[in-house]
PABAGU-24520 format. One line per 4 residues: their letters; for each residue x, y, z of N, C-alpha, C, O, CB. Coordinates in steps of 0.05 Angstrom, whole numbers, m for minus. Each point is the difference from the previous one (the first is absolute). Last residue first. Glycine has a CB too. Layout:
N
a = X,Y,Z,X,Y,Z,X,Y,Z,X,Y,Z,X,Y,Z; ...
END
This chain:
250
plik = 146,m418,503,14,m23,m9,28,m2,4,12,m21,m8,m44,19,m21; m30,68,86,14,m1,m25,14,m28,m4,15,m9,17,m9,59,m15; m99,m40,53,27,10,4,16,m3,m27,m9,m14,m18,8,2,69; m101,13,5,12,m10,m23,28,17,6,3,20,14,m49,m32,m51
rkls = m26,23,95,11,m24,3,18,m5,m23,16,m19,5,m54,4,20; m11,96,m22,25,m2,22,8,m27,1,23,m2,6,m37,37,24; m57,9,m83,22,m16,m14,21,m3,22,22,m8,m7,m30,27,m43; m73,28,61,m7,m21,m1,24,m18,m11,m3,m25,0,m43,43,m2
pepn = 53,76,16,2,m19,25,m9,m30,m4,8,m17,15,m18,59,12; 54,16,m104,m23,4,13,4,m19,24,17,m17,1,m44,31,m43; 89,33,m32,0,m11,28,m25,0,11,m7,20,14,50,m5,m7; m6,7,m103,m25,m1,10,m5,m18,25,m15,m19,0,3,28,m47
ilia = 104,m17,5,m24,8,m16,m24,m5,15,m7,m23,5,29,14,m47; 88,11,54,m25,m11,16,m18,16,m18,6,23,m5,9,m33,58; 88,m22,m80,m19,19,m3,m25,m10,14,m7,m23,m4,29,39,m37; 95,m27,53,m28,m14,m12,m18,22,2,7,22,10,m3,m72,7
pkaa = 111,33,m4,m22,13,m3,m26,m16,m6,1,m23,m9,30,57,m4; 67,m44,47,m22,m21,m9,m26,11,m2,m19,m10,12,43,m25,9; 68,72,1,m21,4,15,m27,m16,m1,m19,1,15,43,37,m17; 58,m32,m52,10,m11,24,m24,2,23,2,m13,22,50,27,m37
pdlw = m61,22,m77,m2,m28,5,2,m11,27,m14,m17,10,30,15,m53; m53,100,24,29,m11,9,m6,m29,m2,m18,m9,14,35,47,21; m70,65,m63,4,m30,6,27,m9,1,19,11,m9,m58,m18,m12; 20,96,m3,2,m5,28,m1,m31,7,10,m9,21,m32,55,m13
nlik = 16,m7,m100,28,8,13,4,m11,29,21,m8,9,m21,52,m36; m82,m62,m20,20,m14,m9,25,7,14,15,m17,10,m39,14,m50; m49,59,59,2,m27,14,21,m19,m11,12,m13,16,m60,19,m8; 43,80,m47,7,6,30,m3,m30,12,19,m8,15,m40,62,m11
llhd = m8,m51,m92,24,6,1,13,4,30,22,m10,5,m33,29,m52; m82,m19,29,10,m31,m3,32,4,m2,12,m20,8,m59,0,m37; 1,101,40,m3,m10,21,15,m36,m4,15,m12,16,m64,52,m5; 48,17,m84,21,14,20,m8,m15,27,19,m2,15,m13,53,m39
esma = m59,m74,m46,26,m10,m9,18,8,22,16,m15,10,m25,19,m61; m92,m17,76,15,20,m19,30,m11,1,9,m13,18,m41,58,m8; m42,m123,5,8,25,12,15,16,m17,7,m9,m21,m7,m11,61; m54,m84,m25,10,18,m16,4,29,16,m13,6,20,m9,m33,m59
vcga = 0,m89,45,m3,18,18,17,27,m21,20,m8,m11,m23,m30,64; m58,m48,m93,24,12,12,m2,23,20,m22,11,6,39,m26,m46; m83,m29,m17,m2,m10,25,29,5,10,6,m12,21,m45,m24,m32; 5,81,m71,m18,m28,0,11,m16,22,m4,m24,m5,m6,22,m46
ttsk = 6,108,67,15,m22,m15,m19,m23,m10,m24,m2,5,65,13,24; m58,101,m13,m5,m21,9,19,m20,m11,10,7,m22,m54,8,29; 39,100,5,m6,m26,m14,m1,m26,18,1,1,25,22,21,m63; m17,77,53,m27,m10,2,7,m26,m13,m20,m14,m1,m10,57,0
pgtw = 106,8,7,m11,2,30,m28,m20,m4,m4,m17,17,25,74,m2; 49,m76,m94,m11,21,14,m12,m4,27,m1,m23,9,m6,37,m51; 49,m81,m12,m6,20,m22,m7,25,11,0,18,m17,m15,m52,m11; 88,m35,80,m32,7,m7,m1,17,m26,19,11,m11,m35,m9,62
ihlf = 99,m75,m23,m4,29,2,m38,2,m10,m13,m15,m15,76,32,m1; m24,m104,73,7,19,m19,m7,26,m4,m9,14,19,11,m47,m34; m2,m72,65,1,27,14,10,13,m27,21,m9,m9,m10,0,67; m63,m84,m72,25,19,0,m3,20,19,m23,5,8,33,m12,m53
iasg = m49,m96,5,m7,22,23,30,17,5,21,m9,9,m62,m26,18; 12,m47,m88,8,27,m10,m11,18,21,m17,17,m6,17,m28,m45; m63,m65,56,28,m1,m9,13,27,m6,m15,18,m5,3,m62,m13; m74,m29,62,11,30,m7,27,m4,m9,14,m20,3,m41,45,33
hgki = m29,m102,m17,1,13,24,14,29,m4,7,13,20,m6,m59,5; m11,m31,m87,m21,16,1,m1,19,24,m19,16,0,m2,m52,m25; 83,m46,32,m14,6,m30,m26,15,12,m16,m8,16,32,m40,m49; 77,50,90,m29,m13,1,m13,10,m24,m1,24,m4,m3,m26,55
vpdt = 109,m7,m15,m20,16,m20,m24,m19,3,1,m25,0,35,47,m39; 31,m22,128,m4,m10,m27,m16,17,m17,m11,19,10,16,m61,8; 33,92,2,20,m22,11,m19,m14,22,0,7,23,50,20,m29; m78,52,m47,26,m14,m14,10,m21,7,15,m13,m15,m4,47,9
nyei = m88,27,33,m6,m20,m17,23,m14,m16,m3,m14,m19,m38,38,19; 65,69,37,m26,m11,2,m8,m22,m20,0,4,m24,m11,39,41; 90,24,7,m2,m28,6,m25,m12,1,m4,m19,16,41,26,7; m6,90,m71,m15,m14,25,m2,m27,0,m14,m10,m17,m12,45,19
vmgy = 92,26,m58,m17,m17,2,m8,4,24,14,11,17,2,m39,m47; 14,113,m14,7,m18,17,m20,m27,0,m24,5,1,46,37,25; 12,58,m88,m19,m16,12,15,m18,21,24,3,5,m54,m1,m47; 33,82,m44,12,m12,29,m19,m16,7,m23,4,m7,48,31,24
qyln = m43,m12,m100,28,10,0,16,m10,24,23,m9,m1,m40,50,m22; m76,m56,m2,17,m22,7,28,11,1,19,m15,7,m50,m19,m27; m45,89,m9,m6,m16,25,19,m19,9,m3,m7,24,m38,12,m36; 46,59,m66,17,m1,20,m8,m17,32,13,m1,21,0,46,m51
dgrk = m37,m66,m83,m3,22,16,22,m4,26,16,m18,1,m70,23,m18; 47,m65,m52,m1,22,m15,m6,27,17,0,22,m10,m14,m53,m28; 55,m60,78,m21,3,m16,3,28,m11,20,13,7,m48,m46,18; 70,m56,17,11,24,m10,m18,9,m20,m2,m10,m22,48,m1,32
mkey = m66,m65,33,15,15,22,13,24,m4,10,15,17,m4,m55,m3; m98,m17,m46,23,9,m12,17,14,29,m10,13,19,m16,m6,m75; m51,m84,63,7,26,3,25,9,m9,20,m11,11,m46,7,21; m45,m80,m66,22,7,14,4,35,3,m9,17,m17,28,m67,m4
ssar = m75,m50,m23,m6,28,12,24,6,19,8,m17,16,m61,11,m17; 47,m73,m50,m19,14,m16,m3,29,9,m9,18,m13,m15,m62,5; 110,m30,18,m26,8,12,m17,20,m18,12,12,m18,11,m18,64; 64,m46,m60,m23,m7,m12,m28,16,6,m21,1,m13,46,m44,13
tqsq = 88,66,8,m20,m9,10,m26,m11,m19,0,8,m23,20,23,60; 73,10,m48,8,m24,10,m29,m11,9,0,m24,6,52,38,9; m36,71,m54,6,m16,m17,3,m31,11,5,m19,m15,13,61,m7; m31,36,76,m23,m5,m16,1,m25,m22,m19,m14,m5,14,65,13
rvlr = 58,m51,87,2,16,m26,m24,m7,m16,m10,m22,0,62,22,m1; m64,2,110,15,m17,m22,4,17,m25,m11,22,m2,m10,m66,19; m18,44,92,9,11,m18,21,m14,m20,22,m10,6,m36,44,25; m80,m64,28,33,m2,m7,4,20,m15,m18,7,m15,26,m53,14
nydp = m98,14,24,11,18,18,30,m4,4,11,m2,22,m54,5,0; 10,m78,m82,m23,18,13,18,18,23,16,m12,15,m62,m29,m21; 75,m29,m62,17,16,9,m15,23,15,11,22,3,22,m36,m40; m76,m60,m6,17,m10,19,17,19,16,8,m4,23,m8,m33,m52
adpd = m101,63,m12,28,m7,m6,21,m5,18,3,14,20,m15,9,m51; m83,0,38,5,m27,m7,25,m3,m13,5,m22,m12,m50,15,10; 17,94,39,m3,m24,17,4,m26,m5,4,m16,18,m28,42,m4; 63,68,m52,m21,m20,m7,6,m25,18,19,m15,1,m24,31,m52
diwv = 56,66,53,m25,3,17,m21,m20,m13,m24,2,5,34,48,8; 105,m27,m14,m23,m16,m10,m23,2,18,2,m5,24,27,m26,m47; 59,101,m9,m13,m14,27,m29,m17,m7,m20,12,m9,41,31,41; 72,m4,m94,m28,m1,4,m5,m19,28,11,m20,7,m20,27,m64
ddpl = 94,37,m15,m9,m5,28,m30,m1,5,m11,22,m3,52,m2,15; 14,12,m89,m10,m30,m1,m10,m8,24,m15,m20,m1,46,8,m28; 14,100,20,m28,m3,m17,m11,m25,m6,m21,m2,m13,34,38,m5; 43,m16,109,5,7,m29,m23,m5,m16,m20,m10,11,65,0,m8
sqry = m14,43,105,m16,m16,m17,3,8,m33,1,23,m10,m33,m29,54; 96,m1,49,m6,17,m24,m22,m18,m16,4,m23,m8,46,47,5; m27,m36,109,m1,m11,m28,m7,20,m22,m23,10,1,11,m52,19; 52,31,93,m18,15,m18,6,m14,m26,22,m12,m4,m22,60,30
pmkt = 5,m57,86,6,m10,m20,m15,12,m17,m23,6,5,37,m41,13; 1,95,54,m12,m24,m4,11,m13,m21,17,13,m12,m54,2,29; 62,70,14,15,m18,13,m11,m24,m9,16,m19,m1,m4,45,38; m24,71,m90,m12,m18,22,19,m27,5,12,m10,m19,m61,28,4
aase = 36,58,m58,9,6,18,m9,m15,27,m11,13,18,18,25,m46; 7,m72,m77,m21,13,14,15,5,26,19,m15,6,m63,m8,m29; 67,m14,m87,2,m1,31,m20,18,9,m16,12,m15,64,m21,18; m49,m7,m94,18,m21,5,2,m5,31,2,m22,10,24,34,m53
aygf = m118,27,4,32,10,4,16,m24,2,m12,m21,5,2,62,22; m85,m50,m17,10,6,m36,25,8,1,13,m3,m21,m55,21,0; 0,m74,107,m3,22,m14,11,2,m26,9,m21,m11,m10,37,51; m16,m73,65,9,2,m26,m4,27,m16,m9,18,14,0,m65,m11
atgl = 23,m18,95,m6,28,m12,1,m4,m29,16,m17,m8,3,45,45; m35,m114,33,16,13,m18,m12,29,m9,m24,3,m5,38,m51,m9; m63,12,101,18,m20,m19,21,21,m15,8,20,11,m51,m60,m21; m21,34,105,6,17,m24,23,m9,m17,22,m4,10,m39,42,15
rylg = m63,m91,42,26,8,m6,2,16,m20,m16,m2,m19,30,m33,36; m102,28,40,17,m13,m19,28,16,m6,4,24,0,m47,m44,m18; m62,11,76,28,10,1,14,m15,m21,m6,m24,m3,7,35,53; m108,19,m60,19,m17,14,27,12,2,7,23,m9,m33,m61,m7
sptq = m64,51,m52,6,6,26,22,m20,9,m1,m23,m10,m46,43,19; 30,6,m113,m3,m21,22,8,14,22,18,16,m1,m9,m57,m23; m57,89,m57,24,0,12,0,m16,25,m15,5,19,23,37,m39; m76,m40,m70,5,4,28,31,m1,4,14,m12,m16,m61,m8,29
gdge = m1,0,m98,1,28,4,5,5,31,m2,23,7,m30,m14,m48; 15,m97,m6,m19,16,15,m1,24,6,m19,12,10,19,m44,3; 62,m35,m64,m21,17,m17,m17,11,21,m15,17,m10,13,m47,m34; 42,m51,82,12,17,m24,m21,10,m11,m21,m12,m4,59,m12,m6
rkeg = m39,13,114,m3,m16,m22,6,13,m28,m3,25,m3,m29,m47,33; 31,27,97,9,8,m30,m4,m18,m23,2,m25,5,30,47,16; m45,m36,74,m24,1,m16,6,9,m29,m13,m4,m20,m13,14,62; 80,m17,45,m6,m25,m15,m21,0,m19,m9,m21,m8,24,0,43
ypaf = m17,104,27,24,m20,2,m9,m30,m12,m20,m13,8,38,40,38; m72,60,m82,4,m15,29,24,m18,m4,7,m8,m22,m58,6,36; 47,87,m82,m11,m32,m1,11,m10,31,22,2,9,m15,m14,m69; m20,120,26,16,m21,13,m16,m25,m2,m24,m1,6,48,34,25
gnrg = m51,38,m101,8,0,27,21,m21,6,16,m11,m16,m60,28,26; 10,2,m101,m23,m9,19,12,m4,30,m8,m19,13,m18,m6,m53; 82,58,m27,m28,16,m4,m19,m9,14,m18,14,6,25,m4,m46; 93,m22,78,m16,m11,m20,m26,15,m6,m10,11,20,30,m52,m9
iaad = 56,102,33,m2,m30,1,m23,m7,m20,m11,17,m14,29,m22,65; 47,95,m23,m19,m8,m15,m2,m29,8,21,m9,9,m15,44,m47; 39,52,92,5,m23,m10,m29,m6,m16,m21,11,7,61,m25,31; 21,92,24,m23,m4,m8,4,m26,m18,24,m4,m6,m40,56,11
fpgm = 74,m33,80,5,3,m30,m31,m10,m15,m9,m23,3,70,12,2; m24,38,106,m12,m13,m18,2,11,m28,1,24,m3,m28,m39,40; 108,3,7,m20,m5,m13,m23,22,20,8,15,17,12,m72,m39; 73,0,53,m5,22,m25,m30,m1,1,m10,m17,14,54,9,m50
arsw = m5,m39,106,25,12,m15,m13,21,m16,7,24,2,23,m69,m5; m75,m2,91,m4,14,m25,29,11,m5,13,14,15,m65,m1,m8; 44,m99,63,m4,28,m5,m2,10,m26,11,m15,m16,10,18,53; m21,m94,39,1,11,m27,m5,34,m2,m13,13,17,m6,m63,m32
gsgt = 71,m1,97,m27,m6,m16,4,8,m27,21,2,m12,m50,6,51; 98,3,26,m23,2,19,m28,m6,m16,m23,3,10,50,34,20; 63,m36,m70,3,m10,24,m22,m9,21,0,m18,16,36,44,m27; m55,m13,m93,17,13,18,2,m15,23,m15,m19,4,5,59,m21
rema = m32,m49,m94,0,m8,29,26,13,17,21,4,m11,m45,m50,m6; m40,88,m62,25,m12,5,m1,m8,28,m9,13,19,34,13,m55; m90,13,m56,2,m10,28,26,m12,8,11,m15,m16,m58,7,12; m11,72,m73,26,m18,2,5,2,30,4,20,13,19,m10,m62
yvki = m118,5,m5,16,6,24,22,m15,m4,m4,m23,m7,m29,33,38; m57,18,m101,21,m15,7,23,15,26,7,23,1,m16,m43,m57; m108,25,19,25,11,7,22,m21,7,m6,m20,14,m21,60,3; m75,m13,m64,17,m21,5,25,12,10,8,20,m11,m29,m49,m22
skff = m86,50,16,26,12,8,12,m15,14,m6,m7,23,m6,45,m24; m85,m35,m57,22,m14,10,23,17,3,6,17,m17,m23,m57,m3; m84,45,5,16,16,19,31,m11,8,12,3,21,m60,8,m4; m22,m52,m75,m6,30,m9,17,15,20,2,24,m5,m53,m29,m13
sfnn = 52,m93,26,11,9,m26,m4,28,m8,14,10,m18,m22,m53,6; 33,m1,102,m29,10,m12,9,9,m19,17,18,0,m44,m6,33; 86,m46,38,m5,m18,m26,m24,5,m16,m11,m17,m14,34,m17,37; 63,88,49,m29,m10,m5,m8,m17,m27,13,2,m20,m23,41,47
gtvl = 109,m44,21,m22,29,m6,m28,m16,m7,m3,m24,m2,42,65,m23; 81,m71,26,m29,0,13,m17,23,m6,8,21,m8,9,m46,42; 87,m28,m42,m22,6,m18,m24,m2,12,m11,m21,4,34,6,m38; 87,11,66,m30,1,5,m21,14,m12,m5,23,6,22,m29,27
liqn = 92,m41,m38,m18,22,m15,m30,m9,11,m11,m21,m6,44,29,m43; 64,m33,103,m28,m6,m15,m12,24,m13,0,22,11,m10,m57,22; 109,m10,17,m12,16,m19,m27,m6,m7,m5,m22,m11,46,29,m3; 13,m63,63,2,22,15,m4,25,m17,10,21,8,19,m47,23
vdpp = m34,m93,m17,m12,24,m18,1,27,14,m16,4,19,m16,m36,m40; 56,m55,55,21,5,m15,m11,27,m20,13,12,m17,9,m68,21; m76,8,61,19,14,15,21,13,m19,13,19,8,m22,m50,31; m94,16,m68,20,m19,10,26,16,6,3,21,m11,m24,m60,m17
vqyv = m82,67,43,17,2,m18,28,m14,7,10,2,23,m38,40,m35; m78,m49,30,27,m7,18,21,2,m22,4,m19,m15,m24,m16,53; m79,91,m41,18,m19,m9,25,m5,19,10,17,15,m26,m4,m60; m54,41,77,m13,m8,m27,18,m20,m13,m13,m18,m10,m9,64,3
dppl = 32,3,96,m14,m27,m1,m13,m8,m27,m19,m16,m2,10,23,50; 34,96,m43,4,m17,26,m13,m32,m7,m22,0,m9,17,48,44; 44,27,m102,m25,m5,8,m1,m25,23,4,m23,m7,m19,43,m41; 104,41,23,m18,m20,m18,m26,m7,21,3,m2,24,42,m21,m55
tdpq = 1,120,40,9,m26,4,m16,m22,m18,m18,8,m16,31,9,63; m31,80,m50,32,m2,11,10,m26,6,24,m2,6,m30,42,15; m85,m4,m83,13,m14,18,30,4,1,16,0,m19,m52,m30,14; m46,94,m20,23,m8,m9,13,m21,21,8,8,21,m4,37,m48
kaaa = m112,m25,m2,22,1,23,26,m7,m12,0,m19,m15,m32,5,52; m45,16,m90,m3,24,15,24,5,16,11,22,3,m58,m28,m2; 30,m80,m44,3,24,m21,m2,25,9,4,17,m18,m20,m42,m12; 1,m52,90,29,3,m9,3,22,m25,21,13,m3,m13,m64,18
ssfc = m97,32,19,16,15,13,31,2,m3,13,20,6,m50,m28,19; m40,m24,m100,24,m10,25,11,23,13,13,17,m13,4,m57,m13; m113,25,m23,22,24,m1,15,m9,20,m6,3,24,m18,38,m39; m32,m107,4,7,10,m23,18,17,m8,17,m1,m19,m50,m10,20
gsal = m12,m29,82,34,7,m4,5,5,m27,24,3,m5,m8,m31,40; m107,18,11,13,m22,m8,29,1,m4,12,m21,m1,m53,12,m15; m11,81,38,0,m21,22,12,m23,m12,14,m13,16,m56,29,7; 34,53,m86,18,9,23,0,m20,24,21,m3,13,m31,52,m26
lssf = m51,m69,m55,29,1,m9,17,9,19,20,m14,5,m32,21,m47; m79,8,61,5,m34,2,33,m4,m10,16,m15,12,m75,m1,m28; 21,104,8,14,m5,29,m3,m34,1,12,m12,18,m29,64,10; m8,m18,m110,32,16,7,3,m11,25,21,m11,5,m20,60,m27
aivm = m87,m74,m8,23,m16,m10,28,10,5,19,m15,2,m49,3,m36; m47,61,66,0,m25,14,24,m18,m14,15,m13,14,m71,16,m2; 41,80,m50,8,1,29,6,m23,9,22,m5,8,m46,38,m1; m20,m37,m86,32,4,m9,9,9,30,22,m9,5,m22,28,m63
vaaf = m91,m28,55,15,m28,m5,31,2,m2,17,m16,8,m59,0,m34; m16,95,41,3,m16,15,13,m25,m2,13,m9,19,m44,33,m12; 18,30,m82,23,10,23,m3,m15,24,22,m6,10,m23,52,m25; m65,m68,m43,27,m4,m12,24,5,16,20,m15,4,m42,24,m41
vtir = m68,14,58,7,m27,10,26,m12,m12,12,m19,9,m61,13,m2; 21,99,m29,6,m7,30,5,m22,5,19,m4,15,m41,30,m2; 4,m7,m99,22,10,3,5,m5,31,22,m7,8,m27,39,m50; m82,m55,13,24,m21,m9,30,9,5,17,m16,4,m48,2,m41
iwhy = m44,73,61,m3,m24,16,19,m22,m13,11,m15,16,m61,29,m4; 41,64,m61,15,5,25,m6,m19,21,14,2,20,m12,44,m30; m47,m58,m75,29,4,m5,17,4,25,21,m13,3,m35,32,m45; m80,m20,52,12,m26,m6,30,2,m10,15,m17,7,m62,2,m19
rkmk = m2,90,25,2,m8,25,13,m34,m1,13,m11,18,m56,50,m3; 25,13,m93,23,14,14,8,m14,25,23,m4,9,m39,47,m28; m60,m73,m33,24,m9,m10,22,12,11,21,m13,m1,m41,4,m36; m62,39,64,2,m31,5,28,m9,m11,16,m13,15,m69,4,m20
em = 23,94,m20,12,4,26,2,m33,12,18,m6,17,m42,63,m8; m10,m46,m94,24,10,4,16,3,25,25,m2,4,m43,19,m38
END
């Protein structure tokens, strides 16, 4: 019995040591991003060459470790002296499998694409919304195609006008798309299988994940929609890692 107890405690000690080493490695590797702990008052330096016509950016950042995800969204605006924070941070949710490295997002992988993308049309169930952005009311027949083999892949079409085998209903039976906005990922050009239907929309709750979109509370989403201005050519910067600094907005 004493031998069994000693063996049991040896196992616990070894397990604890392994966990400490693993946790230290995660910290050293940057899995627990300092961006999640610090509230940026400007854009990360030298990460992206932001086009001069982009004057509003939603910065989506945080750690990518599945057990301790902490994703934040910051509303950033260009001023005479550079970039400054206009609002936030707002808690957010991303894909269930975290961020996809730039260029590696694929259909059905459960990841949110890293990169800098234009923000497109706002959408929702109501006839109108409190936003200056272009807005489209979602109708029961509206679908977004996520079938990579369909000719209208990653396009908004009428359900009655497509032969796609898979699509996303834009007017759902819940409130997730009650308000939302298109993230112009893989829309021009559309590359088969590289991911579709990437939106900014309402989450199901603070601990939730998405299939690849960025989601947040309805209150915070409405604040962002009200703040965005098409004249500022708004974009969204997702997971700005230093390795991506050579990439620019299409």
